[in-house]
C-alpha positions as CSV (number, residue, x, y, z in Angstrom):
1,M,-10.0,9.0,2.3
2,V,-9.9,6.7,-0.7
3,L,-7.5,4.4,1.2
4,A,-9.7,4.4,4.3
5,C,-12.9,3.7,2.4
6,T,-11.6,1.0,0.0
7,G,-8.6,-0.4,1.9
8,G,-9.8,-4.0,1.6
9,G,-10.6,-3.4,-2.0
10,I,-7.1,-2.2,-2.6
11,L,-5.1,-4.8,-0.6
12,V,-7.0,-8.0,-1.5
13,P,-6.8,-7.5,-5.3
14,I,-3.1,-7.0,-4.9
15,F,-2.8,-10.2,-3.0
16,I,-4.8,-12.2,-5.6
17,N,-3.3,-10.5,-8.7
18,A,-6.4,-8.5,-9.6
19,I,-7.1,-4.8,-10.2
20,P,-7.9,-2.7,-7.1
21,V,-11.5,-1.6,-6.7
22,P,-10.9,2.2,-7.0
23,L,-9.2,1.6,-10.4
24,S,-11.7,-0.9,-11.7
25,N,-15.0,0.6,-10.6
26,D,-15.6,4.3,-11.3
27,A,-18.6,4.4,-8.9
28,Y,-16.3,4.1,-5.8
29,P,-14.2,7.2,-6.3
30,I,-17.4,9.2,-7.2
31,A,-19.2,8.0,-4.1
32,I,-16.1,8.7,-1.9
33,L,-15.8,12.2,-3.4
34,A,-19.5,12.8,-2.8
35,S,-19.1,11.6,0.8
36,F,-16.2,13.9,1.3
37,V,-18.1,16.9,-0.1
38,I,-21.1,16.2,2.1
39,H,-19.0,15.8,5.3
40,Y,-16.8,18.8,4.5
41,Y,-19.3,21.4,3.2
42,F,-22.5,20.2,5.0
43,P,-21.4,19.1,8.5
44,I,-25.1,19.4,9.6
45,V,-25.7,16.1,7.9
46,R,-23.4,14.4,10.5
47,E,-25.4,16.1,13.3
48,V,-28.7,14.8,11.8
49,V,-27.3,11.3,11.6
50,N,-26.1,11.5,15.2
51,I,-29.4,12.7,16.7
52,S,-31.8,10.6,14.6
53,P,-31.7,6.9,15.3
54,I,-33.8,6.2,12.2
55,V,-31.4,8.0,9.8
56,K,-28.4,6.4,11.6
57,A,-29.9,3.0,11.3
58,C,-30.6,3.5,7.6
59,I,-27.0,4.6,7.0
60,I,-25.7,1.6,9.0
61,V,-27.8,-0.8,6.9
62,L,-26.5,0.7,3.6
63,Y,-22.9,0.5,4.9
64,E,-23.2,-3.1,6.1
65,V,-24.8,-4.3,2.9
66,I,-21.9,-2.9,0.9
67,R,-19.4,-4.4,3.3
68,A,-21.1,-7.8,3.2
69,K,-21.0,-7.6,-0.6
70,V,-17.3,-6.8,-0.5
71,V,-16.4,-9.6,2.0
72,F,-18.5,-12.1,0.1
73,A,-17.0,-11.2,-3.3
74,F,-13.4,-11.2,-2.2
75,T,-13.8,-14.4,-0.3
76,L,-15.1,-16.1,-3.4
77,A,-12.5,-14.4,-5.6
78,A,-9.6,-15.5,-3.4
79,N,-11.0,-19.0,-3.3
80,A,-10.9,-19.1,-7.1
81,A,-7.5,-17.5,-7.3
82,I,-5.6,-19.5,-4.7
83,S,-4.7,-23.1,-5.5
84,P,-5.5,-25.8,-2.8
85,S,-2.5,-27.1,-1.0
86,L,-3.2,-29.3,2.0
87,F,-7.0,-29.7,1.7
88,S,-9.3,-30.1,-1.3
89,F,-9.8,-26.3,-1.3
90,P,-7.7,-23.4,-0.1
91,L,-8.6,-22.9,3.5
92,F,-6.8,-19.9,5.1
93,G,-6.1,-17.7,2.1
94,P,-9.7,-16.9,1.2
95,I,-10.6,-16.4,4.9
96,M,-7.8,-13.9,5.3
97,C,-8.6,-12.1,2.1
98,G,-12.3,-11.9,3.1
99,T,-11.4,-10.6,6.5
100,I,-9.0,-7.9,5.1
101,S,-11.6,-6.9,2.6
102,G,-14.1,-6.1,5.4
103,C,-11.7,-4.1,7.5
104,G,-8.5,-3.3,5.6
105,G,-9.2,0.4,5.5
106,A,-8.6,0.6,9.2
107,F,-4.9,-0.1,8.6
108,L,-4.4,2.3,5.7
109,P,-2.2,4.3,5.2
110,M,0.4,1.7,6.1
111,S,2.1,4.1,8.4
112,K,-0.6,3.3,11.0
113,G,0.9,-0.1,11.5
114,L,-1.0,-2.2,14.0
115,E,-2.3,0.8,15.9
116,P,-5.9,0.1,15.1
117,I,-5.8,-3.2,17.1
118,L,-3.7,-2.1,20.1
119,K,-6.9,-1.8,22.2
120,G,-8.4,-5.0,20.8
121,L,-10.3,-5.9,17.7
122,H,-13.2,-3.7,16.7
123,S,-16.5,-5.1,15.8
124,P,-16.0,-4.7,12.0
125,M,-12.8,-6.7,12.2
126,I,-14.5,-9.5,14.2
127,T,-17.5,-9.7,12.0
128,A,-15.4,-9.7,8.8
129,C,-13.3,-12.6,10.0
130,L,-16.3,-14.6,11.3
131,G,-18.4,-13.9,8.2
132,A,-15.6,-14.8,5.8
133,T,-14.9,-17.9,7.7
134,L,-18.5,-19.1,7.8
135,V,-19.3,-18.3,4.2
136,H,-16.1,-19.9,3.0
137,L,-16.6,-23.1,5.0
138,F,-20.3,-23.3,4.2
139,L,-19.7,-23.1,0.4
140,N,-16.6,-25.3,0.3
141,T,-17.6,-28.2,2.6
142,G,-20.6,-30.5,2.6
143,F,-22.8,-28.0,4.5
144,S,-24.1,-26.5,1.3
145,E,-24.9,-29.7,-0.5
146,G,-28.5,-29.8,-1.4
147,V,-29.1,-26.1,-0.5
148,V,-30.8,-24.4,-3.4
149,N,-29.1,-21.1,-4.3
150,A,-26.5,-21.7,-1.6
151,K,-24.3,-18.7,-2.7
152,E,-27.2,-16.2,-2.7
153,K,-28.5,-17.5,0.7
154,S,-25.1,-17.3,2.3
155,Q,-24.7,-13.8,1.0
156,L,-28.0,-12.8,2.4
157,H,-27.2,-14.3,5.8
158,L,-23.9,-12.5,5.8
159,A,-25.5,-9.2,5.1
160,L,-28.1,-9.8,7.8
161,F,-25.4,-10.7,10.3
162,F,-23.4,-7.6,9.5
163,I,-26.6,-5.4,9.7
164,C,-27.6,-6.8,13.1
165,V,-24.2,-6.3,14.6
166,G,-23.8,-2.9,13.0
167,V,-27.1,-1.7,14.3
168,V,-26.5,-3.0,17.8
169,D,-23.1,-1.3,17.9
170,G,-24.1,1.9,16.1
171,L,-27.1,2.6,18.2
172,G,-25.5,1.5,21.5
173,L,-27.9,-1.3,22.1
174,K,-25.4,-3.5,23.9
175,A,-25.9,-4.3,27.5
176,K,-23.5,-2.4,29.8
177,A,-21.0,-4.5,31.7
178,G,-22.4,-5.6,35.0
179,T,-26.0,-4.5,34.2
180,V,-27.3,-7.9,33.4
181,K,-28.7,-9.6,36.5
182,I,-29.6,-13.2,36.7
183,K,-32.6,-13.9,38.9
184,K,-32.0,-16.8,41.2
185,E,-34.9,-19.1,42.0
């Protein structure tokens, strides 16, 4: 469970020569243990989450805020740790690290291999990649010039993006294939 919950927080620090999150932050193992206890000993909580859209939306918001914080932090950390090569800033390394930080748990334990993506990329994988890319390019190119508190604003927008996509996916608000009809005039 620790590997699944903090996969990106384990893999990315290893890539950039830092300490993995479960070892550096005692709050994570405690939260994971509390989550396990709730799921194992109080399965009714899962049922409440599944039947109550309000509770489910609140859980999704909390999860996506944490995920946005992780993607943002590791994208910036990788940018600081990786030396530029071809461009004036490292381009692909921070984006890859940010992406893995947002969905790396899906691939752990490593014995899973690429099984999580055999049927296509899941929403958290797509949003992590897109979010890390947009944040990294915004902060390292001329787009952020003149923007007051550019880092904080980009982090807020990343969290809002993750929340919107998470709520749409989690509550099943997507349009079904073939149900959208365009009215011809």
